[in-house]
C-alpha positions in Angstrom: 82.9 65.4 32.2 85.0 65.8 35.3 86.3 68.2 37.8 89.3 68.4 40.0 87.9 65.8 42.3 88.2 63.2 39.4 84.6 62.3 39.2 83.3 61.8 35.6 79.6 62.6 35.1 78.0 60.6 32.5 74.6 61.6 31.0 72.7 58.9 29.3 69.1 58.8 27.9 66.6 56.4 29.7 66.0 54.5 26.4 69.7 53.8 25.9 70.6 50.1 26.2 71.8 49.3 29.7 70.8 52.7 31.2 68.7 51.1 34.0 71.3 48.5 34.8 73.9 51.1 35.0 71.8 53.2 37.4 71.2 50.1 39.6 74.9 49.3 39.7 76.0 52.8 40.7 73.3 52.9 43.5 74.3 49.5 44.8 77.9 50.8 44.9 76.9 53.6 47.2 77.0 56.3 44.5 74.6 59.0 43.7 72.5 58.9 40.3 70.2 61.6 39.1 66.8 60.1 38.0 63.8 61.5 36.2 60.4 61.6 37.8 57.1 63.1 36.6 57.6 66.1 39.2 61.3 67.1 39.0 64.5 65.2 38.7 65.8 63.4 42.0 69.2 62.9 43.4 69.0 59.1 44.4 70.9 56.9 46.8 70.2 53.6 48.4 67.8 54.4 51.3 69.2 51.6 53.4 72.8 52.8 53.0 73.7 55.7 55.4 77.1 56.3 53.8 75.2 56.9 50.4 72.5 58.9 51.9 75.0 61.3 53.6 76.4 61.8 50.2 73.3 63.5 49.2 73.3 66.0 51.9 77.0 66.8 51.1 76.4 67.1 47.3 73.5 69.4 47.7 74.7 71.3 50.8 71.5 70.3 52.3 70.6 70.9 56.1 70.9 67.7 58.0 67.6 68.3 59.8 65.7 68.4 56.6 64.3 64.9 55.8 64.2 63.2 52.5 61.5 61.3 50.6 61.8 57.5 50.1 60.7 56.5 46.6 59.2 53.0 46.3 58.2 50.8 43.3 54.6 50.1 44.6 52.4 50.0 47.7 53.8 46.6 48.9 57.4 47.9 49.1 56.2 50.9 51.2 54.5 48.5 53.6 57.8 47.0 54.5 59.1 50.3 55.9 56.0 52.3 57.2 52.7 51.5 59.0 50.0 51.8 56.2 46.6 52.6 57.7 43.4 52.0 55.8 43.4 55.7 55.0 46.9 55.7 53.8 46.3 52.7 51.6 43.1 54.6 50.1 45.5 57.5 49.3 48.1 55.2 47.6 45.4 53.3 45.7 43.9 56.6 44.5 47.0 58.5 43.6 50.0 56.1 43.1 52.0 56.1 41.0 51.9 59.8 41.1 52.9 63.2 42.7 51.8 62.4 46.2 54.1 61.8 49.2 52.7 60.3 52.4 54.4 60.7 55.7 53.7 57.7 58.1 55.1 56.1 61.2 58.1 54.0 60.6 58.1 50.3 61.3 60.8 49.6 64.0 64.2 48.4 62.8 63.1 48.7 59.2 66.7 49.2 57.9 66.2 52.8 56.5 69.2 54.8 57.1 68.7 57.2 59.9 69.8 60.1 58.0 66.8 59.8 55.6 64.4 60.7 58.2 66.5 63.3 60.0 65.9 61.5 63.4 62.1 61.6 63.0 60.0 58.5 63.8 58.1 59.0 60.5 59.1 58.5 56.9 57.9 60.1 53.7 57.1 57.7 50.9 56.2 58.1 47.4 55.7 55.9 44.3 56.7 58.0 41.2 54.9 57.7 37.9 58.2 57.7 35.9 58.3 54.1 34.6 62.3 54.2 34.4 62.7 55.3 38.0 60.2 52.6 39.3 62.0 49.9 37.2 65.3 50.9 38.9 63.6 50.9 42.4 62.0 47.4 41.5 65.5 45.9 40.3 67.1 47.4 43.5 64.3 45.8 45.5 64.7 48.6 48.1 63.6 52.2 48.3 65.7 55.1 47.0 66.2 58.4 49.0 65.8 61.1 46.4 65.3 64.8 47.0 65.4 67.1 44.0 68.6 67.0 42.1 69.8 70.6 42.7 72.0 72.7 45.0 70.1 73.2 48.2 67.7 76.2 48.2 67.9 76.6 44.5 65.6 76.0 41.6 64.4 72.5 41.3 65.6 70.7 38.0 63.0 69.7 35.4 65.5 68.6 32.6 68.7 66.5 32.7 70.6 69.7 31.6 69.4 71.5 34.8 71.0 68.6 36.8 74.2 68.7 34.8 74.6 72.4 35.4 74.6 71.8 39.1 76.3 68.5 39.4 78.8 68.1 36.5 81.9 66.5 38.0 80.0 65.8 41.4 78.1 62.7 40.6 78.8 59.8 38.3 75.5 59.3 36.4 72.4 61.2 35.1 69.6 59.5 33.6 67.8 61.7 31.0 64.1 61.2 30.8 63.3 64.4 29.1 61.5 67.4 30.5 59.3 66.5 33.5 55.6 66.5 33.0 54.4 68.1 36.2 57.3 70.4 36.8 56.9 71.1 40.5 57.6 68.8 43.5 55.0 66.3 44.9 52.3 67.2 47.3 53.1 66.0 50.9 50.6 64.9 53.4 50.8 63.4 56.9 48.4 60.7 57.9 47.7 60.0 61.6 44.7 58.1 62.8 42.1 59.2 60.5 43.3 62.7 59.9 45.2 64.1 56.9 47.4 67.1 57.3 48.9 69.0 54.3 52.6 69.6 54.6 53.4 70.7 51.1 50.9 71.6 48.4 51.5 70.3 44.9 49.7 69.0 41.8 47.4 66.6 43.8 45.3 69.3 45.6 43.4 69.2 48.8 40.2 69.0 46.9 41.5 66.1 45.0 42.2 64.3 48.3 39.0 65.0 49.8 37.2 63.8 46.7 39.1 60.6 46.9 38.8 60.0 50.6 35.8 62.1 52.0 38.3 63.1 54.7 38.9 66.8 55.4 42.5 68.0 54.8 43.9 70.2 57.5 46.9 72.5 57.1 49.9 71.8 59.2 50.2 74.5 61.9 53.5 73.2 63.6 56.9 74.8 63.5 58.9 71.6 63.4 60.3 70.4 60.1 58.6 67.2 59.5 59.0 66.9 55.6 60.8 68.5 52.7 59.9 71.8 51.4 59.0 73.5 54.8 61.9 75.9 55.3 61.1 79.6 54.6 63.7 80.1 51.8 63.5 77.5 49.0 63.2 76.9 45.3 65.2 80.4 44.6 66.9 81.8 41.6 69.9 83.9 42.0 68.0 87.2 41.3 65.5 88.6 43.9 61.8 87.6 43.2 59.0 90.0 43.5 55.4 88.7 43.7 52.1 90.1 42.7 53.5 92.7 40.4 52.4 94.7 37.3 54.6 94.9 34.3 56.3 98.3 34.7 59.2 97.5 32.5 61.5 98.0 35.4 62.2 94.3 36.0 62.3 91.1 34.1 58.6 90.2 34.0 56.9 86.9 34.0 53.2 87.1 33.2 50.1 84.8 33.6 47.1 84.9 31.6 46.4 88.2 29.9 49.2 90.0 31.8 52.1 89.7 29.4 55.8 90.2 29.8 59.1 88.9 28.8 57.7 85.4 29.6 54.3 83.9 30.4 53.7 81.1 32.7 50.4 80.3 30.8 48.8 82.6 28.1 45.5 80.8 28.6 45.6 80.9 32.4 46.0 77.3 32.8 47.5 76.6 36.2 48.8 73.1 35.4 50.6 74.7 32.4 51.9 77.4 34.7 53.2 74.8 37.2 55.0 73.0 34.5 56.7 76.1 33.2 57.5 77.7 36.5 61.0 76.6 37.2 62.2 76.7 33.6 60.9 80.2 33.4 62.6 81.3 36.6 65.8 79.7 35.4 65.5 81.5 32.0 64.8 84.8 33.7 67.8 84.3 35.9 70.0 84.0 32.9 68.7 87.1 31.2 68.6 89.6 33.9 71.0 91.2 36.4 68.2 92.8 38.3 65.1 91.4 40.0 62.4 88.9 38.5 58.8 90.3 38.9 55.8 88.0 38.6 52.2 88.7 37.9 49.6 87.4 40.5 48.7 83.8 40.4 45.1 82.6 41.6 45.6 81.0 44.9 43.2 78.1 44.3 43.7 74.6 43.1 47.1 74.1 41.7 47.7 77.8 42.1 48.2 77.2 45.9 51.2 75.0 45.2 52.6 77.5 42.7 52.3 80.5 45.2 53.8 78.3 47.8 57.0 77.8 45.6 57.0 81.5 44.8 56.6 82.7 48.4 59.7 80.6 49.4 61.6 81.7 46.3 61.2 85.4 47.3 61.7 84.9 51.1 64.9 86.2 52.8 67.7 83.7 52.1 69.0 83.0 55.5 68.2 79.4 55.2 68.2 76.7 52.4 66.4 73.5 51.7 64.9 71.3 49.1 
């Protein structure tokens, strides 16, 4: 498909012959490619190519002060670009490949495009669990910068069709890996000395991290943007979002557990299922209502902390955007 700019967007399944090589070729050619991960779909560029990385910000309409995550194929690749402390290595060994991003000091003159880190001395790194994306990174032999493949501030994409809806005619290639398994963005932590600070909650919970490391996880209390997902307005549908509601019939209602409505994040009260369904249910609600979207209360524990974080930002005043 194409638009007035003349870019033809091709969507191919990850199992199609040559899909991985086509993605590698496009990224080497400074183009953007949407790739599947276990969390959400990412909009990928060569992290060592500043021209390519700037295309991400332009395509998404992303604020330039909002840093990106570098995706690597393994621990060894991460060690080329950031200082991996023993605590950081323990986190990598415990949770990689998987939905945990670790913010670490950059190695000087590491070649990472300055736009990736938005001028910070740190870099956010993650090894995704999606085999196709790891294989692409491995063939590139360099990291990819890859925020979520959506228009900045809007709902994150959990299917290739979601990406196509936002970027048809704007990027050349989308690799279809099916619906994402996790459904929300990765947990982000910063590791400094022997401390761990939670920058963004996700499927890997603070309790999971404490169990793996025996190190307490502290909340980030600063105001500086040091990682993706920290701006107030984020992950938002077009409709207004109302939290902790009861089903009065006045709004499109998304329930949880025994609280039923037009849709239900998890009839059984399973927080992992609720996280998986969150963005798709918000997209569906957005299509079927001209009013507001109301949601039932979600327990604020475990994975529920991440769900409530996304919903809080989705319901925030929309005077800034990010993702």
